[in-house]
MARMI-581925 format. One line per field, with one value per residue (C-alpha): residue in three letters; residue number from 1; x, y, z. Coordinates in steps of 0.02 Angstrom, whole numbers, plus 50000, padded with zeros to 5 digits. Layout:
<rs>
res	[ALA_...]
n	[NUM_...]
xx	[X_...]
yy	[Y_...]
zz	[Z_...]
</rs>
This chain:
<rs>
res	[MET_ILE_ARG_ARG_VAL_LEU_LEU_ALA_CYS_ALA_CYS_LEU_LEU_ILE_TRP_ALA_VAL_SER_PRO_VAL_GLY_ALA_ALA_GLU_PRO_SER_PRO_GLN_ALA_LEU_SER_ILE_TYR_GLU_ASP_GLY_LYS_ARG_ALA_TYR_ASP_ALA_GLY_ASP_TYR_THR_THR_ALA_SER_ARG_ARG_PHE_SER_GLU_VAL_SER_LYS_LEU_GLU_PRO_GLU_ASN_PRO_ARG_TRP_HIS_TYR_ASN_LEU_GLY_LEU_ALA_ARG_ARG_GLN_LEU_GLY_GLN_TYR_ALA_GLY_ALA_GLU_ALA_ALA_PHE_ARG_ARG_VAL_ALA_ALA_LEU_ASP_PRO_GLU_TYR_LYS_LYS_ALA_GLU_ILE_ALA_GLN_LYS_LEU_ALA_HIS_MET_GLU_ASP_ASP_ALA_GLY_SER_GLU_ARG_GLY_ARG_SER_GLY_HIS_ASP_ASP_ALA_ARG_VAL_PHE_PHE_TYR_ALA_PHE_GLY_GLY_ILE_VAL_LEU_ALA_ILE_ILE_ALA_GLY_VAL_LEU_ILE_VAL_ARG_ARG_ARG_ARG_ARG_GLN_ARG_VAL_ALA_ALA_HIS_ALA_SER_LYS_ALA_ALA_LEU_LYS_ILE_ASP_PRO_GLN_LEU_LEU_ARG_ALA_PHE_SER_ALA_ARG_LEU_ASP_ALA_LEU_ARG_GLU_ARG_LEU_VAL_PRO_ILE_GLU_HIS_ALA_MET_ARG_PHE_GLY_GLU_ASP_ALA_ASP_LEU_ARG_ARG_GLU_LEU_GLU_CYS_ALA_THR_ASP_LEU_GLU_LEU_ALA_VAL_ALA_ARG_SER_LEU_ALA_VAL_PRO_GLY_ALA_ASP_GLY_MET_SER_ALA_SER_ARG_LEU_ALA_ALA_ARG_LEU_ASP_GLU_ALA_GLU_ALA_LEU_ALA_ALA_GLY_ALA_ARG_GLN_ARG_ALA_LEU_ALA_GLY_PHE_GLY_PRO_HIS_ALA_LEU_GLU_GLY_GLN_GLY_GLU_ARG_VAL_GLY_CYS_TRP_PHE_CYS_ALA_ARG_PRO_LEU_ALA_ASN_ALA_GLU_PHE_ARG_ARG_ARG_LEU_PRO_LEU_THR_VAL_GLY_GLY_ARG_THR_SER_GLU_VAL_LEU_ALA_CYS_PRO_PRO_CYS_ALA_GLU_GLN_ALA_ALA_ARG_GLY_ILE_ALA_PRO_GLU_LEU_ARG_GLY_ARG_GLY_GLU_GLY_ALA_GLY_PHE_GLN_HIS_TRP_SER_GLU_ASP_GLY_ASN_PHE_ASP_PRO_TYR_ALA_GLU_ARG_HIS_ARG_PRO_SER_THR_ARG_GLN_VAL_PRO_SER_TRP_ASP_PHE_ARG_PRO_ALA_GLN_GLY_ILE_ALA_PRO_ILE_ALA_ARG_LEU_ALA_ALA_GLY_GLY_ALA_LEU_ALA_ALA_ALA_GLY_THR_ALA_ALA_VAL_VAL_SER_LEU_LEU_ASP_LEU_ASP_ALA_ALA_ARG_GLU_THR_GLY_LEU_ALA_GLN_GLN_ALA_ALA_SER_ALA_ALA_ALA_ARG_HIS_ALA_ARG_ASN_GLU_ARG_SER_ASP_SER_ILE_PHE_ARG_ASP_HIS_SER]
n	[1_2_3_4_5_6_7_8_9_10_11_12_13_14_15_16_17_18_19_20_21_22_23_24_25_26_27_28_29_30_31_32_33_34_35_36_37_38_39_40_41_42_43_44_45_46_47_48_49_50_51_52_53_54_55_56_57_58_59_60_61_62_63_64_65_66_67_68_69_70_71_72_73_74_75_76_77_78_79_80_81_82_83_84_85_86_87_88_89_90_91_92_93_94_95_96_97_98_99_100_101_102_103_104_105_106_107_108_109_110_111_112_113_114_115_116_117_118_119_120_121_122_123_124_125_126_127_128_129_130_131_132_133_134_135_136_137_138_139_140_141_142_143_144_145_146_147_148_149_150_151_152_153_154_155_156_157_158_159_160_161_162_163_164_165_166_167_168_169_170_171_172_173_174_175_176_177_178_179_180_181_182_183_184_185_186_187_188_189_190_191_192_193_194_195_196_197_198_199_200_201_202_203_204_205_206_207_208_209_210_211_212_213_214_215_216_217_218_219_220_221_222_223_224_225_226_227_228_229_230_231_232_233_234_235_236_237_238_239_240_241_242_243_244_245_246_247_248_249_250_251_252_253_254_255_256_257_258_259_260_261_262_263_264_265_266_267_268_269_270_271_272_273_274_275_276_277_278_279_280_281_282_283_284_285_286_287_288_289_290_291_292_293_294_295_296_297_298_299_300_301_302_303_304_305_306_307_308_309_310_311_312_313_314_315_316_317_318_319_320_321_322_323_324_325_326_327_328_329_330_331_332_333_334_335_336_337_338_339_340_341_342_343_344_345_346_347_348_349_350_351_352_353_354_355_356_357_358_359_360_361_362_363_364_365_366_367_368_369_370_371_372_373_374_375_376_377_378_379_380_381_382_383_384_385_386_387_388_389_390_391_392_393_394_395_396_397_398_399_400_401_402_403_404_405_406_407_408_409_410_411_412]
xx	[51832_51997_51941_51781_51879_51999_51853_51769_51931_51952_51776_51808_51971_51887_51747_51874_51979_51830_51798_51648_51499_51560_51393_51284_51150_50973_50847_50751_50908_50950_50773_50780_50953_50895_50751_50874_50992_50854_50803_50985_51010_50850_50911_50786_50915_50787_50707_50878_50939_50783_50801_50988_50955_50826_50944_51089_50977_50922_51103_51209_51370_51373_51488_51412_51246_51329_51436_51285_51196_51345_51336_51151_51172_51318_51208_51079_51211_51194_51382_51379_51268_51371_51532_51457_51407_51581_51663_51552_51614_51795_51757_51675_51804_51954_51996_51821_51822_51964_52027_51852_51798_51955_51926_51742_51779_51906_51783_51647_51762_51794_51608_51562_51694_51631_51452_51502_51591_51442_51324_51434_51433_51246_51198_51166_51067_50962_50926_50876_50759_50685_50654_50579_50469_50405_50365_50274_50177_50122_50068_49975_49890_49833_49766_49674_49596_49541_49471_49372_49306_49247_49168_49074_49014_48961_48874_48777_48732_48684_48570_48487_48470_48412_48255_48172_47987_47891_47799_47966_48023_47867_47902_48079_48015_47890_48028_48137_47999_47974_48162_48162_48019_48122_48284_48219_48162_48334_48410_48301_48345_48529_48485_48496_48680_48821_48838_48978_48900_48729_48803_48897_48743_48640_48771_48793_48606_48589_48729_48644_48475_48542_48630_48468_48373_48496_48479_48290_48288_48360_48354_48503_48606_48733_48729_48634_48540_48379_48471_48598_48461_48372_48533_48569_48394_48407_48570_48502_48345_48448_48559_48405_48328_48489_48502_48322_48350_48511_48424_48282_48404_48517_48392_48234_48064_48021_48182_48096_47946_48012_48106_48275_48312_48307_48496_48595_48768_48785_48857_48772_48618_48654_48551_48650_48530_48673_48780_48931_48920_48931_49086_49109_49191_49249_49223_49304_49232_49290_49390_49240_49235_49075_49053_48944_48901_48963_48957_49123_49148_49125_49231_49372_49364_49370_49519_49614_49576_49440_49273_49130_48984_48828_48648_48504_48380_48380_48506_48640_48598_48430_48511_48436_48527_48434_48404_48314_48169_48061_47984_48152_48177_48360_48308_48198_48322_48457_48356_48261_48371_48274_48406_48555_48737_48844_49020_49008_49134_49012_48877_48877_48717_48673_48641_48804_48840_48807_48615_48605_48723_48601_48455_48549_48595_48417_48474_48603_48752_48764_48756_48884_49028_49066_49076_49251_49322_49413_49535_49469_49413_49453_49315_49402_49557_49445_49358_49524_49574_49404_49404_49581_49529_49376_49484_49608_49468_49392_49562_49588_49416_49452_49619_49535_49404_49539_49631_49474_49423_49596_49567_49431_49537_49629_49819_49925]
yy	[52835_52770_52820_52715_52563_52577_52593_52438_52338_52390_52331_52164_52145_52181_52055_51921_51933_51948_51786_51683_51707_51875_51952_52005_51876_51923_51964_51806_51700_51781_51751_51566_51551_51634_51509_51367_51440_51457_51277_51219_51312_51233_51059_51035_50976_50906_51077_51160_51041_51075_51265_51264_51153_51280_51427_51333_51299_51481_51543_51393_51493_51549_51432_51488_51404_51238_51242_51257_51122_51008_51048_51003_50842_50792_50813_50698_50566_50591_50581_50559_50712_50814_50768_50818_50988_51018_50967_51092_51228_51186_51192_51364_51442_51334_51452_51462_51372_51266_51202_51171_51074_50965_50928_50885_50772_50677_50659_50598_50463_50404_50408_50315_50183_50160_50147_50012_49918_49927_49873_49724_49671_49697_49593_49437_49537_49620_49451_49381_49527_49520_49333_49354_49494_49387_49244_49361_49439_49266_49218_49383_49358_49184_49246_49391_49275_49153_49294_49367_49195_49171_49343_49302_49137_49225_49362_49235_49138_49299_49354_49186_49181_49361_49334_49325_49290_49448_49347_49294_49476_49524_49385_49449_49626_49565_49473_49628_49736_49610_49608_49797_49789_49670_49769_49942_49893_49817_49986_50064_49926_49977_50123_50005_49969_49930_49744_49705_49541_49619_49767_49650_49546_49703_49779_49619_49598_49780_49767_49615_49701_49855_49747_49654_49819_49885_49727_49732_49916_49872_49681_49614_49775_49704_49525_49460_49301_49243_49107_49231_49353_49214_49161_49338_49359_49193_49248_49420_49344_49223_49364_49470_49325_49301_49488_49491_49349_49428_49595_49512_49408_49555_49697_49609_49567_49750_49791_49798_49900_50076_50200_50282_50467_50556_50567_50530_50548_50725_50653_50489_50501_50331_50319_50344_50277_50220_50358_50241_50229_50418_50519_50706_50783_50966_51044_51207_51312_51488_51498_51449_51282_51186_51016_50879_50699_50565_50376_50283_50246_50430_50486_50370_50436_50615_50573_50529_50702_50640_50728_50600_50630_50714_50655_50769_50824_50955_51021_51155_51304_51223_51071_51033_50938_50781_50848_51003_50891_50874_50711_50628_50464_50409_50234_50206_50295_50172_50031_50124_50267_50411_50548_50588_50610_50764_50815_50884_51021_51087_51117_51299_51334_51517_51494_51403_51224_51240_51253_51106_51006_51030_50973_50816_50778_50800_50888_50753_50858_50956_50794_50704_50738_50552_50524_50503_50656_50634_50755_50914_50908_51063_51072_51217_51110_50964_51078_51126_50943_50893_51029_50982_50800_50849_50956_50814_50692_50814_50839_50651_50627_50767_50687_50519_50600_50690_50527_50435_50575_50590_50445_50544_50700_50750_50759_50883]
zz	[47050_47120_47294_47279_47218_47366_47490_47417_47429_47610_47652_47568_47663_47830_47792_47742_47899_48019_48118_48067_48181_48247_48201_48346_48387_48343_48481_48437_48457_48623_48687_48643_48721_48883_48894_48873_49002_49132_49101_49114_49279_49345_49301_49159_49033_48912_48887_48884_48748_48644_48658_48621_48470_48407_48424_48343_48194_48190_48190_48139_48125_48307_48407_48573_48534_48486_48643_48756_48657_48691_48878_48888_48790_48901_49056_48973_48940_48751_48724_48536_48512_48636_48546_48379_48451_48523_48358_48270_48390_48348_48163_48176_48293_48345_48490_48567_48736_48671_48839_48909_48755_48760_48944_48919_48771_48877_49021_48904_48836_49014_49057_48899_48935_49113_49050_48926_49064_49179_49042_49006_49189_49200_49048_49153_49282_49147_49070_49239_49275_49101_49115_49288_49226_49083_49202_49322_49177_49119_49295_49317_49148_49196_49362_49280_49151_49286_49393_49248_49205_49384_49381_49220_49292_49453_49354_49252_49408_49496_49355_49356_49544_49562_49465_49634_49636_49689_49819_49894_49896_49991_50115_50140_50167_50296_50390_50383_50458_50598_50631_50647_50771_50880_50871_50916_51093_51123_51078_51213_51337_51329_51443_51592_51570_51451_51413_51290_51230_51210_51116_50999_50959_50930_50815_50713_50692_50639_50510_50432_50438_50346_50216_50179_50169_50039_49937_49940_49891_49719_49701_49608_49608_49731_49667_49818_49776_49858_49954_50022_50072_50164_50250_50309_50374_50467_50549_50595_50671_50774_50839_50880_50976_51074_51112_51170_51292_51355_51385_51482_51584_51623_51649_51705_51627_51595_51502_51332_51385_51414_51306_51322_51313_51146_51139_50982_50910_50844_50682_50636_50750_50830_50990_51149_51280_51391_51466_51465_51276_51251_51213_51236_51085_51074_50901_50846_50705_50665_50826_50936_51025_51066_51144_51067_51111_50993_50981_51002_50815_50766_50914_50864_50686_50749_50860_50701_50632_50512_50522_50522_50406_50471_50455_50412_50280_50142_50018_50024_50134_50175_50255_50426_50563_50617_50792_50725_50672_50827_50765_50729_50824_50830_50887_50734_50619_50667_50589_50454_50389_50312_50312_50203_50249_50214_50266_50442_50401_50270_50400_50459_50558_50580_50766_50794_50844_51031_51022_50901_51012_51157_51047_50993_51174_51234_51392_51430_51376_51538_51639_51532_51649_51667_51479_51408_51319_51155_51074_50994_50812_50708_50578_50489_50460_50410_50285_50203_50192_50123_49991_49939_49922_49820_49705_49683_49643_49517_49435_49424_49346_49222_49177_49149_49038_48940_48910_48860_48739_48659_48539_48452_48426_48266_48272_48178]
</rs>
């Protein structure tokens, strides 16, 4: 009996003199601490502070956890919280990291004093910036309100103006067809030579023609009123008349009677009747390089490393390059588009690019030695860039949908 009493007293004595928090940390506490330490070493002090706070609550008598919590808070500039954590360490074990804690408390007092001094000096600057920000916000708000008001007025006016009489629409369509009939022969006439003024008039007239065609396809969708449609048609007809006279004057009375070669830009199918207007463009796919003919706009785009879109018909694996259609007329297509556009890097013909390039060039590729050569376009690299851009766009759309749906979700 006496022996048991003595053993119990010895155990009580050992427990009384043992330092607080000397117990081994639990595996759960060590796991949380290790997470916080990895975050701290990586410079993620917010996560480190959160994890050290969790472990200090799990084992509040362990000074090590509070010390690390103080370190993380100090890195975040949370001096009051860091000081409280260090004071807690001293209360639990006065000898634990005594010198380090004293040094850090002194440094924090200096940092806090400097911060207060800077904030005092910056009060006037902060007020100035805040006042300037308010003024700019007011100005921006006024401009936005005025812009939206103008848009509403324009929308109402557009709706009223776009109730175009069907008979007037038919008249516009008839004028558009007649304009196309005048522009196509001018495209063929360019085979006689490159005239910068003639090319400019032809391009401007074509741009106006295509804009009117888009407006007439879905009247009112683009806000085009009847008066604006008429004005664009007037301008296009005047340009076409001027181009016609210039072609006759420059190339003779028979300039508009013949036809140019069936040669088109490998990408956009723009007719390339004039050899001076053609560009030779090397394409590489899967380590093999083929040469195609391109128009100057597509060639310039390719020179910047951007793959122009490709015209053709069909979907997916059944997509057919425009030149593979024996009845395709690039001169008519220029003024009455009937094909769709796809990324050129997504086109992988089984027979390779070279045979299709010869079809698109109509036999002119071999004789295109005088055409200017632009830098090589790597379609494989363009494919990687295009897929990355598509993935980024899809991720952005998903993020927008997530944000828009969040208001309907429950919160815990």
